[in-house]
FITORMAR-286530 format. One record per atom (N, C-alpha, C): residue number from 1; residue in three letters; chain; atom name; x, y, z. Coordinates in steps of 0.1 Angstrom, whole numbers. Layout:
FITORMAR-286530
<NUM,"ALA","A","CA",<X,Y,Z>>,
...
This chain:
FITORMAR-286530
<1,"MET","A","N",<-292,150,-1689>>,
<1,"MET","A","CA",<-275,154,-1685>>,
<1,"MET","A","C",<-272,161,-1677>>,
<2,"LEU","A","N",<-277,174,-1671>>,
<2,"LEU","A","CA",<-275,181,-1659>>,
<2,"LEU","A","C",<-271,174,-1646>>,
<3,"LYS","A","N",<-279,160,-1643>>,
<3,"LYS","A","CA",<-273,154,-1625>>,
<3,"LYS","A","C",<-265,143,-1635>>,
<4,"ILE","A","N",<-258,140,-1646>>,
<4,"ILE","A","CA",<-246,138,-1645>>,
<4,"ILE","A","C",<-235,143,-1644>>,
<5,"GLY","A","N",<-222,138,-1641>>,
<5,"GLY","A","CA",<-208,144,-1640>>,
<5,"GLY","A","C",<-208,155,-1634>>,
<6,"ARG","A","N",<-195,164,-1636>>,
<6,"ARG","A","CA",<-193,181,-1632>>,
<6,"ARG","A","C",<-193,187,-1647>>,
<7,"HIS","A","N",<-200,198,-1648>>,
<7,"HIS","A","CA",<-205,205,-1656>>,
<7,"HIS","A","C",<-188,218,-1659>>,
<8,"PHE","A","N",<-190,219,-1672>>,
<8,"PHE","A","CA",<-182,232,-1677>>,
<8,"PHE","A","C",<-193,239,-1691>>,
<9,"ARG","A","N",<-190,250,-1689>>,
<9,"ARG","A","CA",<-193,258,-1696>>,
<9,"ARG","A","C",<-182,269,-1709>>,
<10,"PHE","A","N",<-180,265,-1718>>,
<10,"PHE","A","CA",<-166,271,-1725>>,
<10,"PHE","A","C",<-173,281,-1727>>,
<11,"ASP","A","N",<-183,283,-1740>>,
<11,"ASP","A","CA",<-192,293,-1740>>,
<11,"ASP","A","C",<-204,295,-1742>>,
<12,"GLY","A","N",<-215,303,-1748>>,
<12,"GLY","A","CA",<-226,299,-1747>>,
<12,"GLY","A","C",<-236,288,-1757>>,
<13,"THR","A","N",<-229,287,-1763>>,
<13,"THR","A","CA",<-233,273,-1771>>,
<13,"THR","A","C",<-224,258,-1763>>,
<14,"THR","A","N",<-214,255,-1757>>,
<14,"THR","A","CA",<-203,248,-1758>>,
<14,"THR","A","C",<-209,242,-1744>>,
<15,"LYS","A","N",<-206,232,-1743>>,
<15,"LYS","A","CA",<-207,225,-1727>>,
<15,"LYS","A","C",<-200,219,-1725>>,
<16,"PHE","A","N",<-193,211,-1714>>,
<16,"PHE","A","CA",<-185,200,-1717>>,
<16,"PHE","A","C",<-188,190,-1705>>,
<17,"ILE","A","N",<-189,177,-1699>>,
<17,"ILE","A","CA",<-189,174,-1686>>,
<17,"ILE","A","C",<-183,156,-1688>>,
<18,"VAL","A","N",<-177,156,-1675>>,
<18,"VAL","A","CA",<-166,155,-1670>>,
<18,"VAL","A","C",<-174,136,-1660>>,
<19,"GLY","A","N",<-176,129,-1663>>,
<19,"GLY","A","CA",<-178,119,-1658>>,
<19,"GLY","A","C",<-171,115,-1644>>,
<20,"ARG","A","N",<-179,111,-1631>>,
<20,"ARG","A","CA",<-174,111,-1615>>,
<20,"ARG","A","C",<-170,103,-1612>>,
<21,"HIS","A","N",<-180,90,-1620>>,
<21,"HIS","A","CA",<-174,73,-1618>>,
<21,"HIS","A","C",<-183,67,-1630>>,
<22,"LYS","A","N",<-181,52,-1626>>,
<22,"LYS","A","CA",<-177,44,-1641>>,
<22,"LYS","A","C",<-191,45,-1648>>,
<23,"ASP","A","N",<-207,43,-1634>>,
<23,"ASP","A","CA",<-215,43,-1639>>,
<23,"ASP","A","C",<-226,60,-1645>>,
<24,"GLU","A","N",<-223,66,-1641>>,
<24,"GLU","A","CA",<-219,80,-1649>>,
<24,"GLU","A","C",<-210,78,-1667>>,
<25,"ASN","A","N",<-198,75,-1663>>,
<25,"ASN","A","CA",<-191,73,-1678>>,
<25,"ASN","A","C",<-202,67,-1685>>,
<26,"GLU","A","N",<-210,57,-1680>>,
<26,"GLU","A","CA",<-218,45,-1689>>,
<26,"GLU","A","C",<-225,58,-1696>>,
<27,"MET","A","N",<-233,63,-1686>>,
<27,"MET","A","CA",<-245,72,-1686>>,
<27,"MET","A","C",<-246,82,-1699>>,
<28,"ILE","A","N",<-227,84,-1695>>,
<28,"ILE","A","CA",<-224,97,-1706>>,
<28,"ILE","A","C",<-221,94,-1721>>,
<29,"LYS","A","N",<-218,82,-1720>>,
<29,"LYS","A","CA",<-214,71,-1738>>,
<29,"LYS","A","C",<-227,71,-1741>>,
<30,"ALA","A","N",<-239,66,-1734>>,
<30,"ALA","A","CA",<-253,61,-1731>>,
<30,"ALA","A","C",<-266,76,-1740>>,
<31,"LEU","A","N",<-259,89,-1730>>,
<31,"LEU","A","CA",<-265,101,-1736>>,
<31,"LEU","A","C",<-258,108,-1753>>,
<32,"ALA","A","N",<-248,104,-1753>>,
<32,"ALA","A","CA",<-242,112,-1764>>,
<32,"ALA","A","C",<-248,109,-1775>>,
<33,"LEU","A","N",<-254,122,-1785>>,
<33,"LEU","A","CA",<-260,122,-1795>>,
<33,"LEU","A","C",<-250,132,-1805>>,
<34,"PRO","A","N",<-255,122,-1818>>,
<34,"PRO","A","CA",<-245,127,-1830>>,
<34,"PRO","A","C",<-237,143,-1831>>,
<35,"GLY","A","N",<-225,141,-1837>>,
<35,"GLY","A","CA",<-221,152,-1831>>,
<35,"GLY","A","C",<-210,155,-1822>>,
<36,"ASP","A","N",<-221,152,-1809>>,
<36,"ASP","A","CA",<-211,152,-1797>>,
<36,"ASP","A","C",<-194,144,-1793>>,
<37,"VAL","A","N",<-186,150,-1790>>,
<37,"VAL","A","CA",<-173,141,-1789>>,
<37,"VAL","A","C",<-171,136,-1776>>,
<38,"LEU","A","N",<-165,122,-1775>>,
<38,"LEU","A","CA",<-159,114,-1768>>,
<38,"LEU","A","C",<-146,119,-1759>>,
<39,"PHE","A","N",<-143,120,-1748>>,
<39,"PHE","A","CA",<-129,121,-1745>>,
<39,"PHE","A","C",<-124,109,-1733>>,
<40,"ASP","A","N",<-115,105,-1735>>,
<40,"ASP","A","CA",<-111,91,-1732>>,
<40,"ASP","A","C",<-94,93,-1726>>,
<41,"ALA","A","N",<-92,93,-1717>>,
<41,"ALA","A","CA",<-73,93,-1716>>,
<41,"ALA","A","C",<-67,77,-1721>>,
<42,"LYS","A","N",<-61,79,-1728>>,
<42,"LYS","A","CA",<-56,62,-1733>>,
<42,"LYS","A","C",<-48,54,-1721>>,
<43,"ASP","A","N",<-36,61,-1722>>,
<43,"ASP","A","CA",<-27,55,-1710>>,
<43,"ASP","A","C",<-33,55,-1695>>,
<44,"HIS","A","N",<-45,58,-1685>>,
<44,"HIS","A","CA",<-47,63,-1672>>,
<44,"HIS","A","C",<-57,56,-1676>>,
<45,"VAL","A","N",<-61,57,-1660>>,
<45,"VAL","A","CA",<-77,54,-1654>>,
<45,"VAL","A","C",<-84,67,-1652>>,
<46,"GLY","A","N",<-92,64,-1660>>,
<46,"GLY","A","CA",<-100,84,-1657>>,
<46,"GLY","A","C",<-112,87,-1662>>,
<47,"PRO","A","N",<-119,94,-1664>>,
<47,"PRO","A","CA",<-131,94,-1670>>,
<47,"PRO","A","C",<-138,95,-1683>>,
<48,"ILE","A","N",<-152,94,-1687>>,
<48,"ILE","A","CA",<-151,98,-1700>>,
<48,"ILE","A","C",<-164,114,-1698>>,
<49,"SER","A","N",<-160,118,-1708>>,
<49,"SER","A","CA",<-157,131,-1706>>,
<49,"SER","A","C",<-171,134,-1722>>,
<50,"LEU","A","N",<-176,140,-1723>>,
<50,"LEU","A","CA",<-188,148,-1735>>,
<50,"LEU","A","C",<-189,163,-1740>>,
<51,"LEU","A","N",<-185,165,-1749>>,
<51,"LEU","A","CA",<-181,182,-1755>>,
<51,"LEU","A","C",<-195,185,-1766>>,
<52,"ARG","A","N",<-202,186,-1763>>,
<52,"ARG","A","CA",<-214,191,-1772>>,
<52,"ARG","A","C",<-214,207,-1773>>,
<53,"GLY","A","N",<-216,208,-1788>>,
<53,"GLY","A","CA",<-218,220,-1786>>,
<53,"GLY","A","C",<-200,227,-1801>>,
<54,"ASP","A","N",<-190,236,-1800>>,
<54,"ASP","A","CA",<-186,245,-1804>>,
<54,"ASP","A","C",<-170,233,-1808>>,
<55,"ASP","A","N",<-174,221,-1815>>,
<55,"ASP","A","CA",<-160,214,-1815>>,
<55,"ASP","A","C",<-146,219,-1822>>,
<56,"SER","A","N",<-142,232,-1822>>,
<56,"SER","A","CA",<-134,242,-1826>>,
<56,"SER","A","C",<-123,230,-1821>>,
<57,"GLU","A","N",<-111,234,-1827>>,
<57,"GLU","A","CA",<-95,235,-1819>>,
<57,"GLU","A","C",<-93,237,-1808>>,
<58,"LYS","A","N",<-98,248,-1804>>,
<58,"LYS","A","CA",<-92,257,-1792>>,
<58,"LYS","A","C",<-102,247,-1778>>,
<59,"ASN","A","N",<-112,241,-1782>>,
<59,"ASN","A","CA",<-127,239,-1770>>,
<59,"ASN","A","C",<-119,222,-1773>>,
<60,"LEU","A","N",<-112,220,-1781>>,
<60,"LEU","A","CA",<-114,199,-1782>>,
<60,"LEU","A","C",<-97,201,-1774>>,
<61,"LYS","A","N",<-90,210,-1779>>,
<61,"LYS","A","CA",<-77,211,-1764>>,
<61,"LYS","A","C",<-81,211,-1751>>,
<62,"LEU","A","N",<-89,223,-1752>>,
<62,"LEU","A","CA",<-91,224,-1735>>,
<62,"LEU","A","C",<-100,214,-1728>>,
<63,"ALA","A","N",<-110,211,-1735>>,
<63,"ALA","A","CA",<-114,191,-1728>>,
<63,"ALA","A","C",<-108,183,-1728>>,
<64,"ALA","A","N",<-95,182,-1737>>,
<64,"ALA","A","CA",<-86,172,-1734>>,
<64,"ALA","A","C",<-78,175,-1729>>,
<65,"ALA","A","N",<-71,183,-1720>>,
<65,"ALA","A","CA",<-66,186,-1712>>,
<65,"ALA","A","C",<-73,186,-1696>>,
<66,"ILE","A","N",<-86,190,-1698>>,
<66,"ILE","A","CA",<-94,186,-1688>>,
<66,"ILE","A","C",<-94,173,-1685>>,
<67,"ALA","A","N",<-100,168,-1692>>,
<67,"ALA","A","CA",<-102,150,-1689>>,
<67,"ALA","A","C",<-91,146,-1690>>,
<68,"LEU","A","N",<-73,149,-1695>>,
<68,"LEU","A","CA",<-61,148,-1690>>,
<68,"LEU","A","C",<-65,145,-1671>>,
<69,"ARG","A","N",<-66,157,-1672>>,
<69,"ARG","A","CA",<-64,163,-1653>>,
<69,"ARG","A","C",<-72,152,-1651>>,
<70,"TYR","A","N",<-86,154,-1651>>,
<70,"TYR","A","CA",<-95,140,-1644>>,
<70,"TYR","A","C",<-91,124,-1643>>,
<71,"SER","A","N",<-81,125,-1654>>,
<71,"SER","A","CA",<-78,112,-1647>>,
<71,"SER","A","C",<-63,110,-1638>>,
<72,"ASP","A","N",<-54,97,-1640>>,
<72,"ASP","A","CA",<-45,88,-1632>>,
<72,"ASP","A","C",<-36,98,-1635>>,
<73,"ALA","A","N",<-35,103,-1646>>,
<73,"ALA","A","CA",<-18,107,-1650>>,
<73,"ALA","A","C",<-14,117,-1648>>,
<74,"PRO","A","N",<-2,118,-1650>>,
<74,"PRO","A","CA",<11,126,-1642>>,
<74,"PRO","A","C",<5,136,-1645>>,
<75,"ARG","A","N",<5,152,-1629>>,
<75,"ARG","A","CA",<-1,165,-1638>>,
<75,"ARG","A","C",<14,173,-1644>>,
<76,"ASP","A","N",<22,169,-1640>>,
<76,"ASP","A","CA",<35,177,-1648>>,
<76,"ASP","A","C",<42,169,-1661>>,
<77,"LYS","A","N",<34,156,-1665>>,
<77,"LYS","A","CA",<39,151,-1683>>,
<77,"LYS","A","C",<29,148,-1691>>,
<78,"GLU","A","N",<30,152,-1704>>,
<78,"GLU","A","CA",<20,155,-1714>>,
<78,"GLU","A","C",<15,140,-1711>>,
<79,"GLY","A","N",<0,136,-1722>>,
<79,"GLY","A","CA",<-7,124,-1721>>,
<79,"GLY","A","C",<-18,127,-1737>>,
<80,"ILE","A","N",<-16,115,-1737>>,
<80,"ILE","A","CA",<-25,115,-1746>>,
<80,"ILE","A","C",<-41,108,-1743>>,
<81,"VAL","A","N",<-52,118,-1749>>,
<81,"VAL","A","CA",<-64,116,-1753>>,
<81,"VAL","A","C",<-74,108,-1760>>,
<82,"LEU","A","N",<-80,102,-1762>>,
<82,"LEU","A","CA",<-86,95,-1770>>,
<82,"LEU","A","C",<-99,104,-1770>>,
<83,"THR","A","N",<-103,106,-1793>>,
<83,"THR","A","CA",<-115,109,-1789>>,
<83,"THR","A","C",<-128,106,-1801>>,
<84,"GLU","A","N",<-142,107,-1801>>,
<84,"GLU","A","CA",<-147,94,-1806>>,
<84,"GLU","A","C",<-156,106,-1807>>,
<85,"LYS","A","N",<-155,113,-1823>>,
<85,"LYS","A","CA",<-170,120,-1827>>,
<85,"LYS","A","C",<-179,105,-1839>>,
<86,"ASN","A","N",<-186,106,-1835>>,
<86,"ASN","A","CA",<-201,100,-1847>>,
<86,"ASN","A","C",<-190,86,-1855>>,
<87,"GLY","A","N",<-187,79,-1849>>,
<87,"GLY","A","CA",<-174,68,-1851>>,
<87,"GLY","A","C",<-160,75,-1853>>,
<88,"THR","A","N",<-159,84,-1856>>,
<88,"THR","A","CA",<-145,81,-1862>>,
<88,"THR","A","C",<-138,85,-1848>>,
<89,"LYS","A","N",<-127,82,-1846>>,
<89,"LYS","A","CA",<-116,81,-1838>>,
<89,"LYS","A","C",<-105,94,-1839>>,
<90,"SER","A","N",<-97,95,-1829>>,
<90,"SER","A","CA",<-90,101,-1830>>,
<90,"SER","A","C",<-78,106,-1814>>,
<91,"GLU","A","N",<-64,110,-1820>>,
<91,"GLU","A","CA",<-58,111,-1803>>,
<91,"GLU","A","C",<-55,129,-1804>>,
<92,"ILE","A","N",<-56,135,-1791>>,
<92,"ILE","A","CA",<-49,153,-1786>>,
<92,"ILE","A","C",<-37,142,-1778>>,
<93,"VAL","A","N",<-26,152,-1783>>,
<93,"VAL","A","CA",<-13,151,-1768>>,
<93,"VAL","A","C",<-16,165,-1762>>,
<94,"THR","A","N",<-16,164,-1752>>,
<94,"THR","A","CA",<-20,178,-1747>>,
<94,"THR","A","C",<-12,179,-1733>>,
<95,"GLY","A","N",<-7,185,-1728>>,
<95,"GLY","A","CA",<-5,186,-1713>>,
<95,"GLY","A","C",<-13,190,-1703>>,
<96,"GLY","A","N",<-6,190,-1688>>,
<96,"GLY","A","CA",<-19,189,-1681>>,
<96,"GLY","A","C",<-24,201,-1675>>,
<97,"ILE","A","N",<-33,210,-1673>>,
<97,"ILE","A","CA",<-39,222,-1672>>,
<97,"ILE","A","C",<-38,227,-1657>>,
<98,"THR","A","N",<-38,238,-1652>>,
<98,"THR","A","CA",<-42,237,-1635>>,
<98,"THR","A","C",<-50,240,-1635>>,
<99,"GLU","A","N",<-52,241,-1620>>,
<99,"GLU","A","CA",<-69,243,-1617>>,
<99,"GLU","A","C",<-73,262,-1619>>,
<100,"PRO","A","N",<-66,268,-1612>>,
<100,"PRO","A","CA",<-68,277,-1615>>,
<100,"PRO","A","C",<-77,282,-1631>>,
<101,"GLU","A","N",<-71,276,-1645>>,
<101,"GLU","A","CA",<-71,276,-1659>>,
<101,"GLU","A","C",<-84,267,-1664>>,
<102,"TYR","A","N",<-90,252,-1656>>,
<102,"TYR","A","CA",<-101,250,-1660>>,
<102,"TYR","A","C",<-109,253,-1649>>,
<103,"LEU","A","N",<-110,253,-1634>>,
<103,"LEU","A","CA",<-124,259,-1629>>,
<103,"LEU","A","C",<-129,270,-1633>>,
<104,"GLN","A","N",<-126,280,-1644>>,
<104,"GLN","A","CA",<-134,293,-1641>>,
<104,"GLN","A","C",<-141,288,-1653>>,
<105,"TYR","A","N",<-142,277,-1654>>,
<105,"TYR","A","CA",<-152,270,-1668>>,
<105,"TYR","A","C",<-163,264,-1661>>,
<106,"ARG","A","N",<-159,260,-1650>>,
<106,"ARG","A","CA",<-172,247,-1643>>,
<106,"ARG","A","C",<-181,256,-1637>>,
<107,"ILE","A","N",<-190,246,-1644>>,
<107,"ILE","A","CA",<-207,253,-1636>>,
<107,"ILE","A","C",<-210,249,-1619>>,
C-alpha cells in the first residue's frame, strides 16, 4: 500500500489512501482488508479511497470530505460520497474541505 496513492495519517492508528488513477483505484479495491472502508464520490468522477483504522464518525466525515475534494465535484457545493465496509454500503453528505484543512494530514 505504501507505493499506491496519496497517503494521509489521521492519528497513530488511522490512515487514508486516495487513488491517483484508474490502476491505483483497482489496486486499492483489491487490497482492502475486512474492516477497511472504501469511499467513492457518487455523482462525480473521482478516486477510490480507503480508510484503515479508526472509522469513527469524525474520521469517516474527514475521509469523505477529502475523497470529494479529489473528485471532479464543484468545490463550493455539498456532495454525496458512497462508502462500503464489509459489504455494507452507505452514503455521507459532505461539503468541500479546503487545502489547508486536509494538507495537515498528508504524508
